[in-house]
N, C-alpha and C positions, 0 to 999 in steps of 0.2 A: 473502639465500642461499635457496633454494627447497629445501624437504624433501619427502617424499613426505607427511607429513601435511598439508602445504598443498594437493594435491591432493585429500585425504580431504575438507577443508572446504569445497572449490568441487562435488565430487561430490555431498555430501551435501546442499548447498544447492538444486543442480539438480532433483534427485530430490525432494526435498521439497515445492520448487514446484510440481511436477507432481503430485504427491497434491493439493496445496492449490486449486489453481487449478480443477482437474476437480470439487471438490466445492463451491465458494463461488462460482464467474463468476455463478449467477441472482442472487445478493445485491448483486453490483455493479452489474449492469443494474437493477435495482430502482433502486436510489440514484440512477444517473444519469439515471435516465427522470425520477424523481421532482424532481429539481433542475431538470430542463428544463420541465417541467410547470409548476412552481412560477415560475419565473424568467419565462416567456412568459405567464403569468398564466391556463394553460389549468385547464378543469374537472378535479378530481381525483375526482369522483365515479364510482364503478367502476371506479379508476383501474388495479387490478390484472387486470380482466377486460381492460381496455384492452389493456394491454401483452403480456398471456398469449394472448388472442385464442384461445382452443383450441389454440392449437400450443406444445408444450414448448420446441419448438426458436427459438422466439421469444425466450425467456429466455437463449439462448445466443449471442445477437447479441455478436459484436466479439471471440468468444472465441478466433478464429484467431491476430490479433495476440497475443493474450495469451499463447495457447499457442506459437507461434514466440518470442515474448519473455521467458516466464514461467521458462526452463531460464537461459539468462544473468542475466538479473534477480537471481531467487533465489542463482545459483551465486555474486554479486558481494555481496548482501546479506547472507546467511547465512555465507558462506566470508568474506568480511573482517572480519565481527563474530568469529566463529570465530577468525581467524587473530590479529586484534588482542587477542582475549582471551590465548591461548597465548602471543602475544610478551610482555606485559607478565607475564604468570605466569612464562615462562622468565628473566624478566629482573629478578624478585623484585621487580616493581613493583607492591607492594601499596597498595591504597589505596581506602575506601568510594566514591570517585568516578570509579572506573575504568569505572563504565556510562557516563559521559558521554562517555566518550574512546569507548569501544566502539561508543555508539549515533550519536554524529555521524558518526564513519568510515563507519560501514555506511550511514546514512542519505545522507549524502553522494556514496558511490560507486552507490549505487542510482539516484539520480537522473538521473546519467550515461546511462542505460540507459532508466530507467523514463519519462520525460518524453516521450520520442518515441513509445515504446510507447501512453501515454496518449492522446497527440494521436491517432494512428490508432484505438485503441478508443472513443474518445469520438467522431469523425465517423461511425464506423459505428454506434452507437448511435442517434446522432442523424440516421442516415440522410443526412449531408452529404459533399459531393464533396471528396475531399482530393488536393491538387497537391502536387508537389516542392517548389516554390515555399514551399507552408506548410509544410511539414516544415522548410524550411532557414530559417524564422524562430525555431524552438524556441520557442512559444506556451507560455507558462505555465513557463517552466523557474524562475522564482524561486519561485512559490507554490507550485510540486512541491518545492523543495529545504527550504523551511522546513517544509514538511508532514510531510518523510519524515524530516526531520533530529529534530524536535519527537517524531513517530510513535516512531522507533527508540529514542531516549533514554528515553521511558517503558516501552518494552517492555523495554529492556536493563537497565533497574532492578529486572525483575522474573524476568529469564530469564538474566541475566550477572552475578550474584554469588556471592559466596564459598559460599555454603549449596548443601547437596548436596537433591534433591528424587527422590522416586519417580517413576513415570511419572502417577498421576494427578494428583498435585501439580502437576508440569511442565506437562501440560495445562491445569490450573486458574490458575495465574500466568500462564502466556504467554497464555491466553485472556483474563483481566482487564486485563493491560496492553495487548493488543490493543484492547479496549474502551475501556478510559482513555484510549490513545494515541489511538485515534478521534476520542476528544470532545476532548480537549484541542488538536488540528490541525484540527479540522471548519472551521473559519473561512478556513482557507488551501486546504482542498480545495476548498470552495464557489469561491473566486475562481480556483483552478487549472482547474475545469471551465469557468467562466464565460467564462476567457479564450482556452482551448483552442477553444470552441464558435464562438469568435467574437462572441459577445453583449455585451462590454465589454474594450475595449482600454486601459483607464486602468490604473496599477498596482495592486499589489497591496495596498498600506497604503489607498490611496483605495476600492478596491472594499470592503473589509471594515469603513472606518471611516464609509463613506455614511451619511449621517444620515437619509436617507430608506429605506435598506435594514431592513426589518424582522426581528424574530428568527427568524422563521418561514423566511424565505430564506436566511437564512444560514446556517441550522442543517437546511434543506432536504437531506432524506437523511441526517442525522445518524444515527437510530435505526437505520436499516439499512446506514450506514457500521459503527456500532458493532460491529452484530451481526456483519457481515463480520469485522469486527476482532478479533471474540470469536474465533469461528471458523475463520477463517484464521491467525492465530497460534497458537491452541490445537491446530489440526490443524499448522501447519507448522513449529513449534518440536520438538513432540514427533516428528515424522517426522526433522527434520534429525539429532536430537539419538540417536534411535534407529539411522538409515542410519550415521551416524558412529563410533557405536560398533560397527557389525556390520563396517566396512571396515579 
């Protein structure tokens, strides 16, 4: 049964996502380009000068698809987790492992929308032509699912538990959760990017367990992604929680 509170979860998630992506997209662009450079064995000398090239707009390549998709994506991500937590609380289903249910639901639901947005975003960042046939293949769906579920579970451990936090603590814990979630799920993010860019068509497990794959390549962009996770989840969760209380 749908209630007014359900709409509040969704609306809060969408607005929080808009705030988040507007502030953090350049970090996501840097992460994706670094993965491309290292996978293609391109020189990373003067890396930031090359991708910036004197124009701040270059750091916002691919943001259009993110802006179009960010509202429904974050509506689903934050909304599904908020609704799941509320459902568990209303039905007195108390457990220290509730974060696992909340995170798995949120990560799985997000992937349904997020995967195709990621395909479009990566193709634009890498200046690669994308066709409807490419979109119909759902390239990278499994690594995206694994990445999102792992990330969401780590974040939910920090954000969706029984403790009450003030705003500073909310930002700090969600930011730390975002950074750690990014690091733990990084191998799957690498597999996702490589698959969606068309550089490797092997299975996710085959890509990340390749004996010839160096640690540097597997964690290419990992620092940028951890910083992105720190900023986006700190901003995102605090925005979501604050907006939810205002509605």
